[in-house]
C-alpha positions as CSV (number, residue, x, y, z in Angstrom):
1,M,97.8,143.7,-22.7
2,K,99.3,142.7,-19.3
3,L,98.8,145.1,-16.4
4,Q,102.1,146.7,-15.4
5,F,103.1,148.6,-12.3
6,D,103.8,152.3,-12.3
7,P,107.6,152.9,-12.2
8,L,107.0,155.4,-9.3
9,A,105.8,152.5,-7.2
10,H,109.2,150.8,-7.6
11,K,110.9,153.9,-6.3
12,S,108.7,154.3,-3.3
13,S,110.2,151.2,-1.7
14,Y,113.8,152.6,-1.6
15,Q,113.1,154.6,1.5
16,F,112.6,151.4,3.4
17,F,116.2,150.0,3.3
18,T,118.6,152.9,3.7
19,N,120.2,151.2,6.7
20,T,121.2,148.1,4.8
21,K,124.9,147.2,5.4
22,I,126.9,146.3,2.3
23,K,130.3,144.7,2.3
24,K,132.7,143.3,-0.3
25,D,133.8,140.3,1.8
26,F,131.5,138.8,4.4
27,M,130.1,135.9,6.4
28,G,126.4,135.3,6.0
29,E,123.6,132.7,6.0
30,A,122.1,132.1,2.5
31,P,118.4,131.4,2.6
32,A,117.9,131.1,-1.1
33,P,119.5,130.8,-4.6
34,F,118.5,133.0,-7.5
35,I,118.6,131.9,-11.1
36,G,118.3,134.6,-13.7
37,R,116.7,134.2,-17.2
38,Y,118.6,136.7,-19.3
39,G,121.1,135.2,-21.7
40,Y,119.4,131.7,-21.4
41,P,120.9,129.1,-21.6
42,N,123.9,130.9,-20.1
43,V,122.4,132.5,-17.1
44,N,123.3,134.4,-14.0
45,V,123.3,132.2,-10.9
46,G,123.2,133.9,-7.5
47,I,123.5,133.2,-3.8
48,L,121.3,135.4,-1.7
49,A,122.7,136.2,1.7
50,P,122.9,139.2,4.1
51,C,126.3,140.7,5.0
52,E,126.0,139.5,8.6
53,I,124.8,136.4,10.4
54,Y,121.4,137.1,12.0
55,P,119.3,134.7,14.3
56,N,116.3,135.0,12.0
57,T,117.8,134.8,8.5
58,W,115.2,132.2,7.5
59,E,112.6,135.0,7.7
60,Y,114.2,136.7,4.7
61,D,112.7,134.1,2.4
62,A,109.5,132.9,3.9
63,P,106.3,134.1,2.1
64,R,103.9,131.9,4.1
65,H,105.4,133.2,7.3
66,W,105.1,136.9,6.1
67,A,101.5,136.4,5.3
68,A,100.7,134.5,8.6
69,Q,102.4,137.3,10.6
70,N,100.7,140.0,8.5
71,F,104.0,141.6,7.6
72,D,103.6,144.9,5.7
73,I,105.5,146.0,2.6
74,P,108.3,147.9,4.4
75,Q,109.1,144.9,6.6
76,I,109.3,142.6,3.6
77,V,111.3,145.0,1.5
78,N,113.7,145.4,4.5
79,F,114.2,141.6,4.5
80,R,114.7,141.3,0.8
81,S,116.9,144.4,0.3
82,S,119.4,143.0,2.8
83,L,120.0,140.0,0.6
84,I,123.1,140.5,-1.6
85,N,122.9,138.6,-4.8
86,S,126.4,137.2,-5.3
87,Q,126.3,136.0,-8.9
88,F,128.3,134.2,-11.5
89,K,127.6,132.9,-15.0
90,A,126.8,129.2,-15.7
91,H,125.2,127.1,-18.4
92,I,121.8,125.6,-17.4
93,R,123.1,122.0,-18.1
94,H,125.3,121.9,-14.9
95,D,128.6,122.7,-16.4
96,Q,131.8,122.3,-14.3
97,N,131.5,125.6,-12.5
98,K,132.9,125.1,-9.1
99,W,130.1,127.1,-7.3
100,L,127.1,125.2,-8.7
101,S,127.2,122.5,-6.1
102,L,127.1,125.2,-3.4
103,V,124.1,126.8,-5.0
104,Q,122.3,123.4,-5.1
105,E,123.0,122.8,-1.4
106,V,121.5,126.3,-0.6
107,G,118.4,125.3,-2.7
108,M,118.1,121.9,-0.9
109,A,118.7,123.1,2.7
110,S,115.8,123.4,5.2
111,K,117.7,126.2,7.0
112,P,119.9,129.1,5.7
113,V,123.4,127.9,4.8
114,E,126.3,129.6,6.5
115,M,128.8,130.8,3.9
116,E,131.9,132.9,3.4
117,I,131.6,135.1,0.3
118,N,134.0,137.3,-1.5
119,L,132.9,139.8,-4.2
120,K,134.9,141.6,-6.9
121,D,133.6,145.0,-5.8
122,T,131.4,146.5,-3.1
123,P,127.8,146.3,-4.5
124,R,125.7,149.5,-4.9
125,L,122.7,149.9,-2.7
126,R,119.8,148.9,-4.9
127,L,116.5,146.8,-4.9
128,F,115.7,144.6,-7.8
129,S,112.0,143.7,-8.1
130,D,109.5,142.3,-10.6
131,N,106.0,140.8,-10.7
132,Y,107.2,137.2,-10.4
133,A,110.0,136.6,-7.8
134,A,110.4,138.3,-4.4
135,P,112.7,141.3,-4.6
136,T,116.5,141.0,-4.1
137,G,119.0,143.4,-2.9
138,P,122.4,144.7,-4.1
139,L,124.2,142.8,-6.9
140,G,127.8,141.7,-6.8
141,N,130.1,139.5,-8.9
142,L,131.3,136.5,-7.1
143,V,135.1,135.9,-6.7
144,N,135.0,133.1,-4.1
145,A,132.5,131.3,-1.9
146,K,132.6,128.4,0.5
147,I,130.2,126.7,2.9
148,T,131.5,127.0,6.5
149,Q,128.9,124.7,8.2
150,N,127.2,121.5,7.1
151,P,123.9,122.3,5.4
152,N,120.7,121.0,7.1
153,I,119.1,118.9,4.4
154,S,116.0,116.8,5.1
155,S,116.3,113.0,4.5
156,K,113.0,113.3,2.6
157,V,114.5,115.8,0.3
158,D,117.7,113.9,-0.1
159,A,115.8,110.7,-1.0
160,I,113.9,112.5,-3.8
161,V,117.1,114.3,-5.1
162,S,119.0,111.1,-5.1
163,D,116.4,109.3,-7.2
164,T,117.6,110.1,-10.7
165,D,114.9,107.8,-12.2
166,L,112.1,109.9,-10.9
167,N,110.5,112.7,-13.0
168,A,110.4,116.2,-11.5
169,A,106.6,116.4,-11.2
170,P,106.1,113.4,-9.0
171,G,109.1,114.6,-6.9
172,L,107.5,118.0,-6.3
173,I,104.1,116.4,-5.5
174,T,105.6,113.8,-3.1
175,L,107.5,116.5,-1.1
176,F,104.4,118.8,-1.1
177,E,102.3,116.1,0.4
178,K,105.0,115.6,3.0
179,G,104.7,119.3,4.1
180,F,107.3,121.2,2.1
181,D,105.8,124.5,0.8
182,E,105.8,125.7,-2.7
183,N,108.5,128.4,-2.0
184,F,111.0,125.7,-1.0
185,L,109.9,123.4,-3.8
186,S,110.4,126.1,-6.4
187,K,114.0,126.6,-5.1
188,L,114.7,122.9,-5.4
189,L,113.4,122.9,-9.0
190,S,115.4,126.0,-9.9
191,V,118.8,124.6,-8.9
192,G,118.3,121.5,-11.1
193,S,118.0,118.9,-8.3
194,L,114.8,117.2,-9.5
195,G,113.9,114.9,-12.4
196,L,115.6,112.3,-14.5
197,E,119.3,112.6,-14.4
198,K,119.6,113.4,-18.2
199,N,117.0,116.1,-17.9
200,R,118.2,118.0,-14.9
201,K,119.1,121.6,-15.5
202,L,119.0,125.1,-13.9
203,V,115.6,126.7,-14.2
204,P,115.2,130.5,-13.9
205,T,113.6,131.4,-10.6
206,R,110.5,133.1,-12.1
207,W,109.9,130.1,-14.3
208,S,110.3,127.6,-11.4
209,I,107.8,129.5,-9.3
210,T,105.1,129.2,-11.9
211,A,106.1,125.6,-12.8
212,T,105.7,124.6,-9.2
213,D,102.3,126.2,-8.8
214,S,101.1,124.7,-12.1
215,T,102.4,121.2,-11.2
216,L,100.8,121.2,-7.8
217,G,97.6,122.6,-9.1
218,G,97.5,120.0,-11.9
219,H,97.8,117.3,-9.2
220,L,94.9,118.7,-7.2
221,V,92.7,119.2,-10.3
222,K,92.7,115.4,-10.9
223,Q,91.5,114.9,-7.3
224,I,88.6,117.4,-7.3
225,K,87.2,116.2,-10.6
226,D,86.2,113.0,-8.7
227,F,84.3,115.0,-6.0
228,Q,80.6,115.8,-6.1
229,E,79.6,119.2,-7.2
230,M,78.7,122.0,-4.8
231,D,75.1,122.2,-3.8
232,N,74.9,125.9,-3.4
233,F,76.4,129.2,-4.6
234,Q,79.1,130.8,-2.4
235,I,81.5,133.8,-2.3
236,Y,84.7,134.2,-0.3
237,F,86.6,137.4,0.1
238,D,89.8,138.7,1.7
239,G,93.1,140.2,0.8
240,Y,96.7,141.1,1.7
241,L,99.0,144.0,0.9
242,G,96.4,145.8,-1.2
243,N,95.5,142.7,-3.2
244,Y,91.9,141.6,-2.7
245,F,90.3,138.4,-4.0
246,L,86.7,137.7,-4.5
247,F,85.9,134.0,-5.2
248,L,82.5,133.3,-6.9
249,V,81.8,129.6,-6.5
250,F,79.1,128.0,-8.6
251,P,77.7,124.4,-8.3
252,D,78.9,123.0,-11.6
253,A,81.8,121.0,-13.2
254,W,85.3,122.3,-12.6
255,Q,86.3,125.4,-14.5
256,Y,88.3,128.4,-13.3
257,E,88.7,132.0,-14.5
258,L,90.7,134.9,-13.1
259,F,90.2,138.6,-13.8
260,E,92.8,141.0,-12.6
261,T,92.2,144.7,-12.4
262,Y,93.8,147.8,-10.9
263,V,91.2,150.0,-9.1
264,P,91.9,153.6,-10.0
265,K,90.7,156.2,-7.5
266,N,89.0,158.3,-10.2
267,P,85.7,156.5,-11.0
268,T,85.5,158.3,-14.3
269,L,88.4,156.3,-15.7
270,E,87.9,153.0,-17.5
271,L,88.2,149.8,-15.5
272,K,90.9,147.9,-17.3
273,Y,91.5,144.2,-16.7
274,T,93.3,141.1,-17.9
275,T,91.8,137.6,-17.8
276,D,92.5,133.9,-18.5
277,Y,90.2,130.9,-18.4
278,E,90.5,127.2,-17.8
279,P,87.7,124.8,-18.9
280,F,87.1,121.4,-17.5
281,Q,89.4,119.8,-20.0
282,G,92.2,122.1,-19.0
283,R,94.3,124.7,-20.8
284,K,96.6,123.8,-23.7
285,I,98.7,127.0,-23.7
286,Y,100.3,129.2,-21.0
287,A,98.0,131.9,-19.4
288,E,99.6,134.8,-21.1
289,Q,97.5,137.6,-19.7
290,T,97.5,137.0,-16.0
291,A,100.7,134.9,-16.2
292,G,102.1,133.5,-12.9
293,G,99.2,134.9,-10.9
294,F,96.8,132.6,-12.8
295,Y,98.5,129.5,-11.4
296,A,99.2,130.8,-8.0
297,C,95.6,131.8,-7.5
298,R,94.4,128.5,-9.0
299,L,96.4,126.6,-6.4
300,A,94.6,128.4,-3.6
301,V,91.3,127.7,-5.2
302,L,92.1,124.0,-5.6
303,E,93.3,123.7,-2.0
304,L,89.9,125.1,-0.9
305,L,88.0,122.6,-3.0
306,A,90.2,119.7,-1.9
307,K,89.6,120.7,1.7
308,I,85.8,120.7,1.4
309,K,85.9,117.8,-1.0
310,R,83.7,119.4,-3.6
311,Q,83.9,120.2,-7.3
312,A,82.9,123.6,-8.5
313,S,83.3,126.4,-11.1
314,V,85.2,129.3,-9.6
315,L,85.4,132.8,-11.0
316,V,88.0,134.9,-9.2
317,L,88.1,138.7,-9.3
318,R,91.4,140.3,-8.2
319,F,91.3,143.9,-7.2
320,I,94.7,145.6,-6.9
321,T,94.6,148.9,-5.0
322,D,97.1,151.7,-4.4
323,E,98.0,150.1,-1.1
324,Y,100.2,147.8,-3.1
325,T,103.1,150.2,-3.5
326,A,105.8,147.9,-4.8
327,P,105.8,144.6,-6.8
328,L,106.8,141.8,-4.4
329,G,106.2,138.7,-6.5
330,V,103.7,136.1,-7.4
331,W,103.7,134.8,-3.8
332,V,101.5,137.8,-2.9
333,V,98.8,136.4,-5.2
334,R,99.1,132.9,-3.7
335,E,98.9,134.1,0.0
336,A,96.2,136.7,-0.6
337,S,94.1,134.1,-2.4
338,R,94.6,131.7,0.5
339,R,93.3,134.3,2.8
340,A,90.2,134.6,0.7
341,A,89.9,130.8,0.7
342,Q,90.1,130.7,4.5
343,S,87.4,133.4,5.0
344,K,83.9,132.5,6.1
345,P,81.8,132.0,2.9
346,L,78.4,133.6,2.2
347,S,75.9,131.2,0.6
348,F,73.2,132.0,-2.0
349,A,70.2,130.1,-3.4
350,S,70.8,131.2,-7.0
351,K,73.3,132.6,-9.4
352,E,71.2,135.8,-9.8
353,L,71.2,136.5,-6.0
354,L,75.0,135.9,-5.9
355,L,75.8,138.2,-8.8
356,D,73.5,140.9,-7.5
357,Y,75.3,140.8,-4.1
358,V,78.7,140.9,-5.9
359,C,77.8,144.0,-7.8
360,K,76.7,145.8,-4.6
361,F,79.6,144.6,-2.6
362,V,82.3,145.6,-5.1
363,H,80.7,149.0,-5.6
364,N,80.6,149.6,-1.9
365,K,84.2,148.3,-1.3
366,F,86.0,149.8,-4.3
367,G,83.6,152.4,-5.8
368,W,83.3,150.5,-9.0
369,L,80.7,148.2,-10.6
370,P,82.2,144.9,-11.8
371,N,79.8,144.7,-14.8
372,P,82.6,144.7,-17.5
373,L,84.2,141.7,-15.8
374,L,81.1,139.7,-15.3
375,Q,79.8,140.5,-18.8
376,N,83.0,139.2,-20.4
377,S,83.3,136.1,-18.2
378,L,83.7,132.9,-20.2
379,L,82.9,130.9,-17.1
380,L,79.5,132.6,-16.6
381,K,78.7,132.1,-20.3
382,N,79.6,128.4,-20.0
383,F,77.9,127.9,-16.6
384,G,75.8,124.7,-16.8
385,K,77.2,123.9,-20.2
386,Q,80.5,122.3,-19.3
387,T,81.3,119.1,-21.1
388,K,83.1,116.6,-18.8
389,L,85.7,114.2,-20.0
390,S,83.5,111.4,-18.8
391,N,80.9,112.3,-21.3
392,F,83.2,111.2,-24.1
393,F,83.2,107.7,-22.6
394,S,79.6,107.3,-21.7
C-alpha cells in the first residue's frame, strides 16, 4: 500500500498564504502551464500566473533554485499559492481550442510570459496539492487570455520543437545535455511540443514529471553500465524539508532499490514502508509502490555515478519526518536526493561494516532500527549475484 499524507498536514499550509491577492481580471506573468489528468483524454488545461507582475515571478516555479537557496515550506507555499490556475477544457490531441497555442508558448518560454487574463468569476482562496506536482493556488475558469509581450524562447528549444521527425526522448535528452533542467523539460513535454508530429499530445503534468525523470535516468543508466564497478563500500546522507536520504553504495553491477518510510515519533509503532527495485536488466513495469519518487531519486543516484564514472548497486533509504508538513511534489525527492549525492561519503572495507554503521546511524538519528528494511531488501539478497546483459553474449 502506498504511503499517504495525513489530511491535517494539507490544512497546516493554509496559514501561509492568507495575504494572497485574487482578482477576476488581471495582468500577470505565467511561469508554467498545468495539465490535469481527470477526464482524460478531455482534460483541464491551465495557465499558472499571479494576479500582479512581480520582478521575480520566475521563482514561483523553480525547484532547483528553492533547494539551492534552502527555502522552507512556508516560502514555497507562498510562491505556489499565489499562482491562479486559469483553466479551460481541451482534448489532448491538440484540438482547435484558441488558447492551446498560448499554453504551449508558456511551456516553451525560458522566462515567465506576460499575459492578460479574464476569468468567469473571482476564484476562491485555496491551495491544491498532491504528492506529484508542486502545489497550485486558486482555480478559475478562463474567459479570455492573450500574450502581451513576445515570449523568450531559446533557439535550442525552438530547434527541437520544430523538428517534427524527432522522437520525444532524444529531444528531452538533447536539451538536458544543453543545460535545461528537468522541471523545464517536463513542462515542454506536458504541452505537447515534443516528439513526432503525429504523436504530439498534451500530457498531464504529474505524468510528464515522471516521464521526464524516467527518460533522463534511462539515458544515464546506459552510460554507467559501461563504467568500472566501485572498489569500496560507501554511504551518503543528507536531506531537505524533512525528507532524508541515505545512499548505501555497493561495489557491484548496477541495481537500484528505494525504501520509503514515515518515521513516527512513537517508537512502539510499526515502521511501515513501501519499496521498489530495479535489477541490472531494468524494470518492465511502473514502480507502483514508490511511484514518481522512484524515478526522481534514481535520477539523482545516476547523476552521482555518472559524475564519479563508476558503476554500483545503490540501496536508498528515504526517511520522511514530521518536518514535512505539506506535500510539495516529487521535486522534493529529486532535490533532497541530490543533496545526499553531493554530501561527503563515508567509505567502508566490507558490506558488514557498512550495514553495522547504518543501523547505528539510523537509530541515533531517527530513533528506529532499519532492520525491517534491510531484511527485506532484494538488492542485498542479490548482492554479488547480478547477471549482466553481457553474460548472455559471452
